[in-house]
C-alpha positions in Angstrom: -21.0 -31.8 52.9 -17.4 -32.4 53.9 -14.5 -31.6 51.5 -12.8 -34.8 52.7 -13.6 -38.5 53.4 -12.9 -40.8 56.3 -9.7 -42.0 54.8 -8.3 -38.5 54.4 -9.4 -37.7 58.0 -7.6 -40.8 59.3 -4.5 -39.9 57.3 -4.5 -36.4 58.8 -4.7 -37.8 62.3 -1.8 -40.1 61.5 0.3 -37.2 60.3 -0.7 -35.2 63.3 0.2 -38.0 65.7 3.6 -38.4 64.1 4.2 -34.6 64.3 3.4 -34.2 68.0 5.0 -37.4 69.3 5.7 -37.9 72.3 2.8 -35.7 73.3 0.6 -38.9 73.4 2.6 -40.5 76.1 2.6 -37.3 78.2 -1.2 -36.9 77.7 -1.9 -40.4 78.7 0.2 -40.1 81.9 -1.5 -36.9 82.8 -4.9 -38.5 82.2 -4.0 -41.3 84.6 -2.9 -38.8 87.2 -6.2 -36.9 86.8 -8.2 -40.1 87.4 -6.1 -40.8 90.5 -6.7 -37.3 91.8 -10.4 -37.6 91.1 -10.7 -40.6 93.5 -8.1 -39.4 96.0 -10.6 -37.4 98.1 -8.1 -34.9 99.4 -8.2 -31.1 99.5 -6.9 -29.5 96.4 -7.4 -32.6 94.2 -10.4 -31.0 92.4 -8.3 -27.9 91.5 -5.5 -30.1 90.1 -8.0 -32.1 88.0 -9.4 -28.8 86.7 -6.0 -27.7 85.5 -5.2 -31.0 83.8 -8.6 -31.1 82.0 -8.2 -27.5 80.9 -4.7 -28.3 79.5 -6.2 -30.9 77.2 -8.9 -28.6 75.9 -6.4 -25.8 75.4 -4.1 -28.1 73.4 -7.0 -29.1 71.1 -8.1 -25.5 70.8 -4.7 -24.0 70.2 -2.8 -26.8 68.5 -5.0 -29.5 66.9 -7.7 -27.4 65.4 -5.9 -24.3 64.0 -2.6 -26.0 63.0 -3.8 -29.4 61.7 -7.6 -29.8 61.2 -7.8 -26.3 59.6 -6.1 -27.8 56.5 -9.2 -30.0 56.0 -12.1 -28.1 57.6 -12.9 -24.4 57.4 -14.8 -24.7 60.7 -11.7 -25.7 62.6 -11.0 -22.2 64.0 -14.6 -22.1 65.4 -14.1 -25.4 67.0 -10.7 -24.2 68.4 -12.3 -21.1 70.0 -15.0 -23.3 71.5 -12.4 -25.6 73.1 -10.5 -22.7 74.5 -13.7 -21.3 76.0 -14.4 -24.7 77.6 -10.9 -24.6 79.1 -11.7 -21.3 80.7 -15.0 -22.7 82.0 -13.2 -25.7 83.5 -10.7 -23.4 85.3 -13.6 -21.3 86.6 -15.7 -24.3 87.8 -13.0 -26.7 89.0 -10.2 -24.3 90.1 -11.7 -21.1 91.2 -14.8 -22.8 92.6 -13.6 -26.4 93.0 -15.9 -29.4 93.0 -15.0 -32.1 95.4 -14.1 -35.6 94.2 -16.7 -38.3 95.1 -16.3 -41.8 96.4 -16.0 -44.0 93.3 -18.1 -46.8 94.9 -21.2 -44.7 94.3 -23.2 -45.2 91.1 -22.1 -42.0 89.3 -18.5 -42.7 90.4 -18.5 -46.2 88.9 -20.0 -44.8 85.7 -17.3 -42.1 85.7 -14.4 -44.6 86.1 -15.9 -46.8 83.4 -16.2 -43.8 81.0 -12.7 -42.7 81.8 -11.4 -46.1 80.9 -13.3 -46.0 77.6 -11.9 -42.6 76.8 -8.3 -43.6 77.5 -8.4 -47.1 76.0 -11.6 -47.7 74.1 -11.7 -44.7 71.8 -8.1 -45.1 70.6 -8.8 -48.8 69.8 -12.0 -47.9 67.9 -10.3 -45.1 66.0 -7.4 -47.4 65.1 -9.7 -49.6 63.0 -9.6 -47.2 60.0 -7.5 -47.3 56.9 -4.5 -45.6 58.6 -4.5 -48.1 61.5 -3.4 -47.2 65.0 -1.2 -44.5 63.7 -4.4 -42.5 63.5 -5.6 -43.3 67.0 -7.4 -40.5 68.8 -5.7 -40.0 72.2 -7.2 -38.2 75.2 -5.8 -34.8 75.8 -4.6 -34.2 72.3 -7.7 -35.2 70.2 -11.1 -33.7 70.7 -13.4 -36.8 71.0 -11.6 -38.6 73.8 -11.0 -35.3 75.6 -14.7 -34.6 75.6 -15.5 -38.1 77.0 -12.8 -38.0 79.5 -13.9 -34.7 80.8 -17.5 -35.9 81.2 -16.1 -39.0 83.0 -14.2 -36.9 85.6 -17.2 -34.6 86.1 -19.2 -37.7 87.0 -16.5 -38.3 89.7 -17.2 -34.8 91.2 -19.5 -34.4 94.2 -22.7 -32.4 93.8 -24.2 -30.6 90.8 -21.9 -29.8 87.9 -22.5 -26.3 86.5 -24.5 -26.7 83.3 -22.2 -24.3 81.5 -19.7 -27.1 81.4 -22.0 -29.2 79.3 -22.7 -26.8 76.5 -19.5 -27.3 74.5 -19.4 -31.1 74.9 -23.0 -31.3 73.7 -22.1 -29.1 70.7 -19.2 -31.3 69.9 -21.5 -34.3 70.1 -23.5 -32.6 67.3 -20.3 -32.3 65.2 -19.3 -35.9 66.0 -22.8 -37.1 65.0 -22.7 -35.4 61.6 -19.1 -36.6 61.0 -19.9 -40.2 62.1 -23.1 -40.4 60.1 -21.8 -38.7 56.9 -18.3 -40.1 56.7 -18.9 -43.4 58.6 -16.3 -42.7 61.3 -16.7 -45.2 64.1 -14.9 -43.1 66.7 -17.2 -40.1 66.1 -20.3 -42.3 66.5 -18.8 -43.8 69.7 -18.2 -40.4 71.1 -21.9 -39.6 70.7 -23.1 -42.9 72.2 -20.8 -42.4 75.3 -21.4 -38.7 75.8 -25.2 -38.5 75.7 -25.8 -40.9 78.7 -23.0 -39.2 80.6 -24.7 -35.8 80.2 -27.9 -37.4 81.2 -26.3 -38.6 84.5 -24.8 -35.2 85.1 -28.2 -33.6 84.8 -29.9 -36.2 86.9 -31.5 -34.4 90.0 -30.3 -37.3 92.2 -26.7 -35.9 91.9 -27.6 -33.0 94.2 -25.8 -33.0 97.5 -27.8 -34.4 100.3 
């Protein structure tokens, strides 16, 4: 089904990481800032989070997919446009109509913080177990899987109901990750699915309505 295997995919990520360095350090710093803003509970914090999340989706959509993954996968341009669309939806939902950050002590807030930690630290560790080692680590903000999980994590840290439009592209990417993980045996892709589906379930849970 795929014109490449897991080893080739890991090698591609290793080359990509080397080419964009030090984007990884910048992306991780911005991710930590986004988490801090998500629990800061101050006016304007939600808008700033929306801008930071949209930046990661735009990077994946305009840089990773068309310039790097396209060498392996003919569907890369489609994925790229989907990620650019998600960036626009995030700007609409979190900047133009900002959601308020929630107190992290509440159940969804705790789940959001735990998921953010896994996106920032856990997925790079899992993806570093392949043939290429940690040179092929997937980093939030510049790789699609961690970016999807990190976005869902920060949406869990938002007060009230999250627009369902924001969940369409993450769910579609879960489908891509599931096929990739199952067919090629990529642990990071399977981990993305296992983390994303419960997060989406929490985001759709009626108890998240303001009240």
